[in-house]
C-alpha positions in Angstrom: -9.8 -21.5 -21.7 -12.7 -21.7 -19.2 -13.8 -18.3 -17.9 -13.5 -19.0 -14.2 -13.9 -15.3 -13.3 -17.2 -14.9 -15.2 -18.6 -18.1 -13.6 -17.7 -16.8 -10.1 -19.3 -13.4 -10.8 -22.5 -15.2 -11.9 -22.6 -17.3 -8.7 -22.0 -14.3 -6.5 -24.8 -12.3 -8.2 -27.2 -15.3 -7.8 -26.6 -15.1 -4.0 -24.7 -18.4 -3.8 -22.2 -16.8 -1.5 -23.6 -14.7 1.4 -20.6 -12.8 2.7 -17.7 -10.7 1.3 -15.3 -13.0 3.0 -16.8 -16.1 1.3 -16.7 -14.3 -2.0 -13.1 -13.5 -1.6 -12.4 -17.1 -0.7 -14.1 -18.0 -4.0 -12.0 -15.5 -5.8 -8.9 -17.1 -4.4 -9.9 -20.4 -5.9 -10.7 -18.6 -9.1 -7.2 -17.1 -9.1 -5.6 -20.5 -8.5 -7.7 -22.1 -11.2 -7.0 -19.3 -13.6 -3.3 -19.6 -13.0 -3.3 -23.4 -13.5 -5.2 -23.2 -16.7 -3.1 -20.3 -17.9 0.1 -22.3 -17.2 -1.2 -25.3 -19.1 -2.3 -23.0 -22.0 1.1 -21.2 -22.0 2.9 -24.6 -22.1 0.9 -25.6 -25.2 1.6 -22.2 -26.8 5.3 -22.5 -26.0 5.3 -25.9 -27.8 3.5 -24.3 -30.8 6.1 -21.6 -30.9 9.0 -24.0 -30.8 7.3 -26.1 -33.6 6.9 -23.0 -35.7 10.5 -22.0 -35.2 11.6 -25.5 -36.2 9.4 -25.5 -39.3 10.6 -22.0 -40.2 14.2 -23.2 -40.2 13.2 -25.9 -42.8 11.3 -23.5 -45.1 14.2 -23.0 -47.5 11.8 -22.7 -50.4 9.2 -20.5 -48.7 8.3 -17.2 -50.1 9.1 -13.9 -48.4 5.4 -13.4 -47.7 5.1 -16.8 -46.1 8.1 -16.2 -43.8 6.8 -12.8 -42.7 3.4 -14.4 -42.0 5.0 -17.2 -39.9 7.0 -14.6 -37.9 3.9 -12.5 -37.2 2.0 -15.6 -36.1 4.8 -16.5 -33.7 4.8 -12.9 -32.3 1.1 -13.0 -31.7 1.5 -16.3 -29.7 4.1 -14.6 -27.5 2.0 -11.5 -27.1 -1.0 -13.5 -26.0 1.0 -15.5 -23.5 2.5 -12.3 -22.0 -0.9 -10.6 -21.8 -2.3 -13.5 -19.9 0.5 -13.4 -17.4 0.1 -9.7 -16.8 -3.6 -10.0 -16.3 -3.1 -12.8 -13.8 -0.6 -10.7 -11.8 -2.9 -7.7 -11.7 -5.7 -9.9 -10.4 -3.6 -11.5 -7.7 -2.0 -8.2 -6.6 -5.4 -6.6 -6.0 -6.7 -9.7 -4.4 -3.9 -9.7 -1.7 -4.4 -6.0 -1.1 -8.2 -6.4 -0.6 -7.7 -9.4 1.7 -5.2 -7.4 3.8 -7.7 -4.5 4.2 -10.3 -7.0 5.4 -7.9 -8.4 8.0 -7.1 -4.8 9.1 -10.8 -4.2 9.6 -10.8 -7.1 12.1 -7.6 -5.8 13.7 -5.7 -8.9 12.5 -2.6 -7.0 11.6 -0.2 -9.9 11.5 -2.2 -11.6 8.8 -2.8 -8.3 7.0 0.9 -7.6 6.7 1.6 -11.0 5.3 -0.9 -10.3 2.5 0.5 -6.9 1.9 3.9 -8.4 1.4 2.4 -10.6 -1.2 0.7 -7.6 -2.9 4.0 -5.7 -2.8 5.6 -8.6 -4.7 3.2 -7.8 -7.6 3.3 -4.0 -7.1 6.7 -3.1 -5.7 6.3 0.6 -6.4 2.9 1.4 -4.9 3.4 3.7 -1.8 0.0 2.9 -0.4 1.0 -0.8 0.1 4.1 0.2 2.1 2.1 2.7 4.1 -0.5 0.1 5.1 2.2 -2.4 6.0 3.8 0.2 8.2 0.5 0.7 10.0 0.1 -3.0 10.5 3.7 -3.4 11.9 3.2 -0.4 14.3 -0.1 -1.8 15.6 1.3 -5.3 16.0 4.3 -3.9 18.0 1.8 -2.6 20.6 0.9 -6.2 21.5 4.5 -7.4 21.9 5.5 -8.0 25.5 9.2 -8.5 24.8 10.9 -5.1 24.4 13.4 -6.4 21.8 10.7 -7.8 19.6 8.6 -4.7 20.0 11.5 -2.5 18.9 12.1 -4.7 16.0 8.6 -4.4 14.7 8.6 -0.6 15.2 11.8 -0.4 13.1 10.0 -2.5 10.4 7.2 -0.1 10.5 9.6 2.8 10.1 11.2 1.0 7.1 7.9 0.5 5.4 7.0 4.2 5.8 10.4 5.3 4.5 10.0 3.0 1.5 6.6 4.6 0.7 8.2 8.1 1.0 11.1 7.0 -1.2 8.5 6.3 -3.9 6.6 9.5 -3.3 8.2 12.0 -0.9 4.9 13.8 -0.5 2.7 10.8 0.3 0.6 12.4 3.1 -0.5 9.3 4.9 3.1 8.1 5.2 4.4 11.5 6.4 1.8 11.5 9.1 2.2 7.8 10.0 5.9 8.1 10.3 5.6 11.2 12.4 3.3 9.4 14.8 5.8 6.6 15.1 8.7 8.9 15.9 6.7 11.0 18.5 4.8 8.4 20.4 6.6 5.1 19.8 10.3 5.6 19.1 10.9 8.6 21.3 12.5 10.5 18.4 10.3 13.5 18.5 12.5 15.9 16.6 12.8 13.4 13.7 9.2 14.2 12.9 9.8 17.9 12.4 10.8 17.9 8.7 8.1 15.4 7.9 5.3 17.4 9.5 6.5 20.7 8.0 6.5 19.1 4.5 3.0 17.7 5.1 1.6 21.0 6.3 3.2 22.8 3.4 1.5 20.4 1.0 -1.8 20.3 3.0 -2.2 23.7 4.9 -5.6 22.6 6.4 -4.2 19.4 8.0 -4.9 20.4 11.6 -3.9 17.1 13.1 -0.4 17.6 11.7 -0.3 21.1 13.2 -1.1 19.7 16.6 1.8 17.2 16.2 4.2 19.9 14.9 3.3 22.2 17.8 4.2 19.3 20.2 7.6 19.0 18.4 8.2 22.8 18.6 7.5 22.7 22.3 9.9 19.8 22.7 12.7 21.8 21.1 11.8 25.0 23.0 10.1 26.9 20.2 7.1 28.2 22.1 6.5 31.0 19.6 6.2 28.4 16.7 3.8 26.3 18.7 1.6 29.4 19.6 1.5 30.3 15.9 0.2 26.9 15.0 -2.4 26.9 17.7 -3.6 30.3 16.5 -4.0 29.0 13.0 -6.1 26.1 14.3 -8.2 28.4 16.4 -8.8 30.7 13.4 -9.3 28.2 10.6 -10.6 24.9 12.1 -14.2 24.0 11.3 -14.7 22.0 14.5 -15.3 23.4 18.0 -13.4 20.5 19.6 -10.2 21.3 17.7 -10.5 25.0 18.6 -11.1 24.2 22.3 -8.1 21.9 22.5 -5.9 24.5 20.6 -7.0 27.3 23.0 -6.3 25.1 26.1 -2.8 24.1 24.8 -1.9 27.6 23.9 -2.9 28.9 27.4 -1.0 26.1 29.0 2.3 26.7 27.2 2.1 30.5 27.6 1.6 30.2 31.3 4.5 27.8 31.5 6.7 30.1 29.5 5.8 33.2 31.5 6.4 31.3 34.7 10.1 30.7 34.0 
């Protein structure tokens, strides 16, 4: 079988392709060529396997050693075919993920999510893929002018985040992303509370999550809980900006609380 991947790598190293985008386009062609050749090779192997099986049925006078040898040879053909399929799937899954990330860099979220869905078809249990798809759907929703379509995309984003968390309930990026969605997009602020509390429990230094949880506490009337979070940020944050914002927010809610 021709080694398309090796040929592509040589061309890239020689400078035949100037950009990462062009290199990825080449890799797409490589993937297609690899799959085509693999399919043709697998077809030949399948014919060989069937021929061996037919011959085996007619080997009435064959020795035990010959029969065992024929069976082992047939098994090796099957193993080789399966190994090729697995390698091709791994290659294409990573290719779609990388392409999606490039589209995200260019803020082309619609194209990105299409490629993430393809990657998910190869890796259906990778939380990071569902997280990235959730980000893309949420960003795309912002550009929708029709309220119904916008809401539909936001719910798709929610579903992606939830799927990521069903695979790994402590996936930090998905906990934070879904919390952002509930607070700022879906107007379901209190739904973010258990997510943020879990995230902070897992990552005690996650100050961005603490700012969000303080907002949730204020929304439910828990001024004391919000003040405690702001005090933690003031005490432990390594950035003066975070400390300043926390001090201002603390002062504002205390003045509001005392004024009632």
